[in-house]
Steps between C-alpha positions, in 0.01 A plus 500: 500500500612708797823450693666666798846636575678609819609852405761702686327839529775662708769408752362215713151543353347211304161508327318214329368620164287333234558502123380313193726205422643578154517279197865424419658676206699290247792336681356561848349270764243564773539281808293457815724538804495190717759605756748786546773529763589815692864568416731743679479724194134563579608647835720756322227585249238521777702776669566680167873416523524354148648751253265405214191327637258707708126514431462156352341157530702320765647152475728307265571146631212289373358196331194539277265311275446597136150634430565651156773480236571782258523437128812305408572364848521121477810428710689645794855636465646150527290376208258305720141501370259702715123520521234647724511342846879448502691644794768752411744742655689793351795726581362820652663727241512560126784431259451732205798356307559844343662722765881525544497253791300239311718545193799406720311191613436644848127432492479534878610863463239588236424871513127423466506230769232667713311672220178331607554433873569870563161601355201579722221243474270745319724464193397207279536206516469573877632168633868596524581323829443163663298612804189477291245255369665508156842571349569628148808344335615743231628406151859590600481302825638148529278238662523127567258217563524358852572124528202305629705349784554836672242622754405869491663570837831358373512679168358844592844644583687359202470814287687713751705354786601167351575634152697787654735284706546250215607786276726659761678183608552379144642837394722508810659174386410294806656157452485157660719497809471875562381645829195723464405728788140622483425806710135468600267200498179662383343395171798594282750350740316170526473474122872577481582225750316244287653623175851514647467150644397356164782686325737302723598779737536485877233743626534708816198709605527810721174581679364607839147356510505143641216376278679627192822332607315169518343558159843584357623156602197340336572694181857375476722706732771279646597763758324797656638809673251606765506877543382456859816302576721723283346848541773713341630508142848413627374193680306383196802551274710305749252214498497487120880488498487212749266313267725562198841420640577863574446613141144626443217422260540461126167673442299717741138570410334797672119470507408672827443843352692653792769743374748408775483137386679595177797634695501183707496289181838649405645355820338160450642447149840341440777681309400484134144409598170637373230703676157481340262782595128439446331605824578873507290675239431843652715806437539830684693631797295307752626179337869595493764331718872572554753257359870487420544453122851372568349179637363425153838579346716306742277195491454536122127441537248480222181692583193431290153644543197340336165652420237275342629206291520383142138393435581144399628438853134466597485190282810370678335575835194294405723211396693531828178478700376211289815305589547602863174624654457180703848533653439834674192655668424760231134499602597637841637823350149642539315461827179700478251591228322835462221627272549810284332728754773414755802567276625780727492271803686229306775745397541618858535137608777453244670817623504356853741234363305198618623152413315464171332721243129572495304418184211674327224269378242710312228236529495519883 
């Protein structure tokens, strides 16, 4: 059986290539991709800005359907029985459980995390990314069966954005009664608003696009700071202090990917507060910003960056959606569907920072 992949052949150059769909090795699973979202990470990879992933099969947020199970695979990583035809999703990275990071229990920092995604598609088993007709789940890769109650458009982003903010906010120690300021109301920010709300926090969203501000309210934000009304960092910090009795936020979550937003987050946080950095992933001089380290010292801030997540947080994300997907418009996080041959156009739409993410549907 033949399948197709959207291969990144060079900066901003995508080619659709055909390969034989492999039989799964022992412990592996082959899934047919039903739907894959275009995440902001794809924009970085598309421009060759990612330090590890270049000529590759694009895509990582997805939901698929099992077409073949390798020898020994009878359950997912939560012990739920699986069979051909079941919908599944998987973290987009490996956990080798042998490297120094894994031996510390930091599975999200596995040194082999991108051992397959960083390969060109010509290397077997070919289907290394989610912008494809099929996806190969490796023996060292967690995967989970998708609850029947969750539509594809709701669950497609669980293995990236939702799992990421669940992990970050839990590790930051967000508690009931805290104020959480979310910088940016794109996909990550909207997930964070919902998660923060259901953790008992008061959520404040900072955003400049009117449609996103409205979505933020529908995802659980009690207050919004409109960047059109408060155009400078000082004005936005002043507004957050007004909303918090002059004190600042307990937790600030940066998910815009704009370097200057990190500096602003230091001003938004209260003394002794926590700044969680997820959005900024690029390194290099062009991504550097000036800041006064003394602000961190004098406010005694905790700064925590997060890359990937412990793989079992994907199971928590599925449970979260199962419980709350009717309370928030998760289906509206994607607004337009593209076939594989239009992957480049879909990525450019995501880069334009529209209201919602595009989705790749290979069967179109």
